[in-house]
NUMIDO-601123 format. One record per residue (C-alpha): x, y, z; residue in one letter. Coordinates in steps of 0.02 Angstrom, whole numbers, padded with zeros to 5 digits, always signed. Layout:
% residues N
XYZA/...
//
This chain:
% residues 412
+00792+00796-00248M/+00813+00838-00438S/+00879+00744-00588A/+00892+00782-00768P/+00745+00714-00875P/+00774+00567-00993P/+00780+00584-01178A/+00600+00534-01193T/+00541+00699-01121G/+00461+00625-00967I/+00470+00751-00831A/+00379+00799-00672L/+00224+00902-00685P/+00236+01071-00637Q/+00178+01129-00463S/+00042+01263-00438A/+00085+01413-00544A/+00044+01528-00394S/+00171+01440-00279A/+00330+01516-00226P/+00491+01451-00285A/+00545+01405-00114E/+00443+01302+00020E/+00374+01395+00171W/+00500+01387+00308S/+00415+01479+00443G/+00378+01409+00613G/+00218+01345+00661L/+00092+01469+00724Q/-00091+01458+00795G/-00155+01435+00615R/-00047+01283+00578E/-00075+01211+00753Y/-00263+01230+00727A/-00249+01125+00563F/-00143+00993+00656L/-00265+00980+00800A/-00421+00962+00684V/-00326+00828+00585S/-00272+00727+00729L/-00444+00748+00809G/-00524+00685+00653A/-00409+00521+00661L/-00442+00497+00838A/-00635+00505+00811W/-00625+00384+00661I/-00504+00249+00696L/-00522+00112+00826P/-00403+00115+00974P/-00291-00027+00918L/-00282+00046+00740H/-00238+00221+00817L/-00097+00137+00930L/-00019+00058+00783S/-00032+00216+00675L/+00052+00309+00821A/+00195+00185+00835A/+00232+00179+00642T/+00242+00374+00643V/+00365+00368+00784L/+00466+00235+00691A/+00464+00331+00524V/+00518+00492+00616Y/+00665+00398+00693A/+00720+00329+00522V/+00697+00506+00440G/+00797+00592+00574R/+00945+00477+00551S/+01082+00532+00435R/+01101+00366+00346R/+01102+00358+00151P/+00943+00360+00060R/+00941+00180+00013N/+00982+00123+00192H/+00831+00227+00247K/+00714+00135+00131L/+00781-00031+00188A/+00733+00022+00363M/+00562+00092+00317L/+00495-00059+00210V/+00481-00179+00357P/+00402-00042+00471I/+00265-00006+00338L/+00240-00184+00297V/+00210-00224+00480L/+00089-00073+00492F/-00006-00130+00339L/-00014-00311+00394A/-00070-00257+00570A/-00208-00151+00483K/-00287-00313+00412Q/-00327-00381+00576R/-00421-00216+00638F/-00596-00186+00610P/-00636-00071+00470R/-00671+00109+00513P/-00857+00151+00501A/-00843+00309+00401V/-00826+00229+00229D/-00873+00378+00133V/-00733+00480+00208V/-00599+00338+00200L/-00637+00309+00012W/-00680+00130+00036G/-00563+00112+00190G/-00398+00104+00100A/-00361+00283+00072G/-00286+00322+00237L/-00157+00187+00229E/-00122+00212+00045A/-00064+00391+00061F/+00008+00384+00235F/+00134+00257+00164V/+00184+00368+00025L/+00197+00524+00131R/+00301+00432+00259A/+00418+00374+00130I/+00439+00547+00049D/+00465+00637+00220W/+00595+00501+00274A/+00709+00500+00117V/+00694+00676+00044S/+00664+00808+00173R/+00762+00966+00147P/+00925+00992+00253P/+00842+01136+00344R/+00717+01016+00422G/+00864+00940+00524L/+00894+01109+00618T/+00716+01167+00648D/+00657+01178+00830G/+00588+01022+00898L/+00407+01089+00911A/+00417+01156+00724D/+00497+01003+00651R/+00379+00885+00730V/+00225+00987+00694G/+00277+01013+00507R/+00301+00823+00506Y/+00132+00780+00574L/+00036+00916+00479L/+00112+00846+00318F/+00062+00673+00357L/-00106+00704+00419F/-00173+00858+00346F/-00356+00824+00348L/-00422+00890+00174P/-00296+00772+00084T/-00283+00639+00214L/-00402+00507+00138F/-00401+00533-00048A/-00247+00636-00101G/-00172+00727-00183P/-00023+00645-00112V/+00087+00797-00131A/+00277+00771-00082T/+00343+00856+00075Y/+00426+00994-00035R/+00274+01022-00147D/+00160+01034+00003F/+00256+01167+00091Y/+00306+01250-00068R/+00128+01275-00110S/+00078+01359+00061Y/+00060+01544+00071L/-00021+01577+00242P/+00006+01767+00231R/-00075+01789+00065R/-00269+01800+00075A/-00365+01742-00077A/-00439+01870-00183S/-00619+01868-00211L/-00605+01786-00397P/-00490+01656-00320E/-00598+01619-00177L/-00750+01594-00308R/-00646+01481-00408A/-00604+01381-00241H/-00783+01361-00199V/-00834+01312-00372A/-00702+01180-00377K/-00767+01112-00213I/-00946+01114-00281L/-00898+01032-00448W/-00802+00899-00350G/-00953+00870-00234A/-01071+00853-00388L/-00952+00722-00470K/-00934+00623-00310F/-01104+00627-00239L/-01212+00639-00395V/-01132+00598-00565L/-01035+00452-00494Q/-01194+00373-00434A/-01288+00405-00597Y/-01154+00328-00702V/-01127+00181-00583L/-01308+00151-00589G/-01307+00153-00780A/-01156+00036-00781A/-01247-00091-00660T/-01398-00087-00767R/-01298-00111-00929A/-01220-00263-00847R/-01380-00336-00778S/-01462-00324-00948L/-01310-00408-01034A/-01300-00539-00902D/-01490-00578-00932A/-01468-00582-01124G/-01581-00433-01150A/-01570-00286-01258T/-01589-00100-01230L/-01720-00018-01331G/-01697-00149-01462G/-01541-00070-01520I/-01400-00122-01403L/-01381-00307-01386G/-01296-00404-01242P/-01121-00381-01316G/-01135-00196-01338A/-01210-00174-01172L/-01055-00268-01092L/-00935-00151-01180W/-01040-00014-01119A/-01022-00077-00944Y/-00842-00082-00951V/-00827+00098-01011C/-00951+00158-00891L/-00857+00083-00752Y/-00699+00179-00786L/-00799+00334-00802L/-00885+00309-00632Q/-00705+00274-00558L/-00637+00432-00623Y/-00790+00536-00569L/-00773+00468-00391G/-00590+00491-00369F/-00570+00654-00455S/-00722+00723-00372G/-00656+00678-00198F/-00490+00754-00244C/-00567+00915-00317D/-00656+00945-00149V/-00489+00913-00056A/-00391+01032-00173I/-00518+01177-00160G/-00526+01164+00026V/-00340+01159+00044S/-00319+01307-00078R/-00448+01404+00034I/-00338+01364+00191L/-00183+01435+00099G/-00116+01273+00022F/-00119+01303-00170R/-00091+01123-00227L/-00081+01081-00405Y/-00212+00980-00497E/-00221+00795-00472N/-00312+00755-00644F/-00279+00836-00813E/-00407+00764-00920G/-00344+00588-00915P/-00501+00516-01007L/-00457+00614-01153L/-00286+00556-01164S/-00220+00508-01341P/-00117+00365-01279S/-00071+00263-01124P/+00080+00371-01095V/-00022+00528-01081Q/-00156+00437-00975Y/-00015+00378-00856W/+00043+00558-00837K/-00133+00644-00825R/-00217+00528-00710M/-00182+00544-00524H/-00042+00671-00555V/+00015+00671-00380S/+00054+00474-00376A/+00137+00502-00551Y/+00247+00640-00477R/+00289+00533-00315W/+00348+00389-00423L/+00442+00494-00539M/+00531+00576-00392T/+00558+00417-00287H/+00574+00278-00424V/+00594+00331-00596F/+00738+00457-00574Y/+00845+00377-00443P/+00857+00206-00521Y/+00944+00147-00683W/+01025+00264-00803R/+00919+00393-00906H/+00951+00293-01067D/+00871+00131-00991R/+00696+00211-01003V/+00603+00043-01023T/+00681-00027-00862L/+00633+00136-00779K/+00451+00135-00836V/+00441-00058-00791L/+00518-00020-00618T/+00387+00118-00588V/+00247-00002-00628F/+00315-00138-00520T/+00322-00018-00378A/+00155+00043-00406S/+00082-00143-00415A/+00181-00178-00246L/+00102-00025-00165W/-00082-00072-00227H/-00063-00246-00169V/+00002-00189-00001A/-00154-00080+00033I/-00282-00209-00041A/-00417-00241+00085R/-00357-00424+00085K/-00211-00501+00001V/-00250-00656-00096T/-00167-00743-00246S/-00306-00672-00357D/-00274-00493-00291V/-00078-00517-00339V/-00106-00593-00503V/-00243-00466-00567Q/-00156-00308-00490V/+00018-00358-00568F/-00061-00422-00733A/-00153-00255-00758A/-00004-00144-00710L/+00118-00252-00807A/+00016-00237-00968L/-00004-00047-00950Y/+00177-00023-00903G/+00230-00132-01066L/+00109-00023-01168S/+00192+00141-01105V/+00371+00066-01130A/+00336+00017-01302V/+00249+00173-01351L/+00393+00278-01284L/+00505+00174-01391R/+00391+00186-01550L/+00389+00379-01528S/+00561+00403-01589S/+00539+00277-01737T/+00487+00316-01913P/+00310+00242-01876L/+00294+00367-01720G/+00348+00514-01824R/+00226+00467-01958R/+00079+00455-01834V/+00133+00629-01776A/+00126+00698-01950T/-00036+00622-01973W/-00101+00709-01813R/-00041+00879-01887E/-00120+00840-02059G/-00285+00859-02145R/-00366+00710-02053Y/-00285+00769-01887G/-00450+00781-01782P/-00504+00607-01844L/-00330+00525-01799V/-00337+00609-01631L/-00517+00551-01601A/-00466+00379-01649S/-00317+00382-01539Q/-00427+00442-01384V/-00557+00311-01414G/-00429+00167-01423L/-00340+00226-01268T/-00504+00249-01172F/-00567+00067-01212V/-00386-00008-01183F/-00381+00080-01014T/-00557+00029-00970A/-00516-00154-00998L/-00353-00141-00898V/-00454-00053-00758H/-00572-00206-00757Q/-00433-00319-00710V/-00352-00193-00596F/-00506-00158-00487W/-00558-00337-00487A/-00398-00364-00389G/-00412-00226-00281M/-00596-00265-00236T/-00562-00445-00213G/-00666-00508-00363R/-00606-00680-00412P/-00490-00705-00565L/-00615-00823-00640G/-00753-00687-00643A/-00638-00576-00754N/-00591-00728-00870V/-00781-00747-00903R/-00804-00561-00934L/-00666-00558-01059F/-00721-00723-01139R/-00891-00640-01167R/-00816-00473-01223L/-00709-00544-01363F/-00782-00715-01401L/-00969-00691-01353G/-00964-00851-01242V/-00961-00887-01058D/-00876-01024-00973V/-01003-01067-00834G/-01034-00992-00660P/
//
């Protein structure tokens, strides 16, 4: 599916530069069946039997919807109750025991839902005429490809097979780059994330105790340090896991694009939105932003995208409560409004003046200020968002923000 970009210049990020223009359309051979067998075997090992049975029934239902020749929106209307039932049933199953693989236990459901919707509503026409074995095999391999199963990137069906070059062996420099990416990702996920999380936890403990750090940073500064370090550790963990997945995928022939493009150095929330979790951004652009509203209704498009993102995150939360709903929707509504406002301002005299300042004598200072403000704003929004996703009570966040901005608490 393609659509002309709106006047704001928002567009889909490019796929991997080395990927061919057309998706791989060959039949499954021993190599692809081996990938599929390992992926399905991992699921059978990790998931409890009832969870596995529920997933299998959902896979069959999604396949039936995708194979139908109904219009796109009719398919969506059929998919939503199927996937909602699957996610609701998941709440009653025991949590899988391999948390480090499952990225907190939510990754499997999160990305399965997005892949299922993408496959059902936007498969290339040739997928309807493939042989049954190839058609089903390509469907299952896309849904459950092990390296990207639990933490992404959530590549679309077309991007997934467009990136596949099974007959092109990686050169020695490419292989070194892929291994280096895996090692760097593992370092971020296993080492740096833990170090930064430890620093954040210590800063919060000292702030809660009313202590100082080295006689320099007081409780207020330490609390701000905690908020910023918390965002950094989230990025290190998520991007580290994805780097490992991308590196392994590239070694196996799937030259997937990057999932993070320096988001913490973004000069505005608009850029952070586009550069953080690129595959999810691409999915939302493809399935929400472009298909709905006219291209001159950019504000409505942006708010619809963030509403869809909020619904998705609430659906995959470990436990859905009023605190979860309020905090997730509040965080994404705030960020969506900031993106919409900045997109509007970019075409005003003020927006053009800021762009001029960026190119002038004090450009580096202006850029550094924008990056710093964006980082702090994003860190604050993430506090609200992840409080919802992890089930932290709303009152705890109210107390945190009162301490950050007013220096006072409101009791236990």
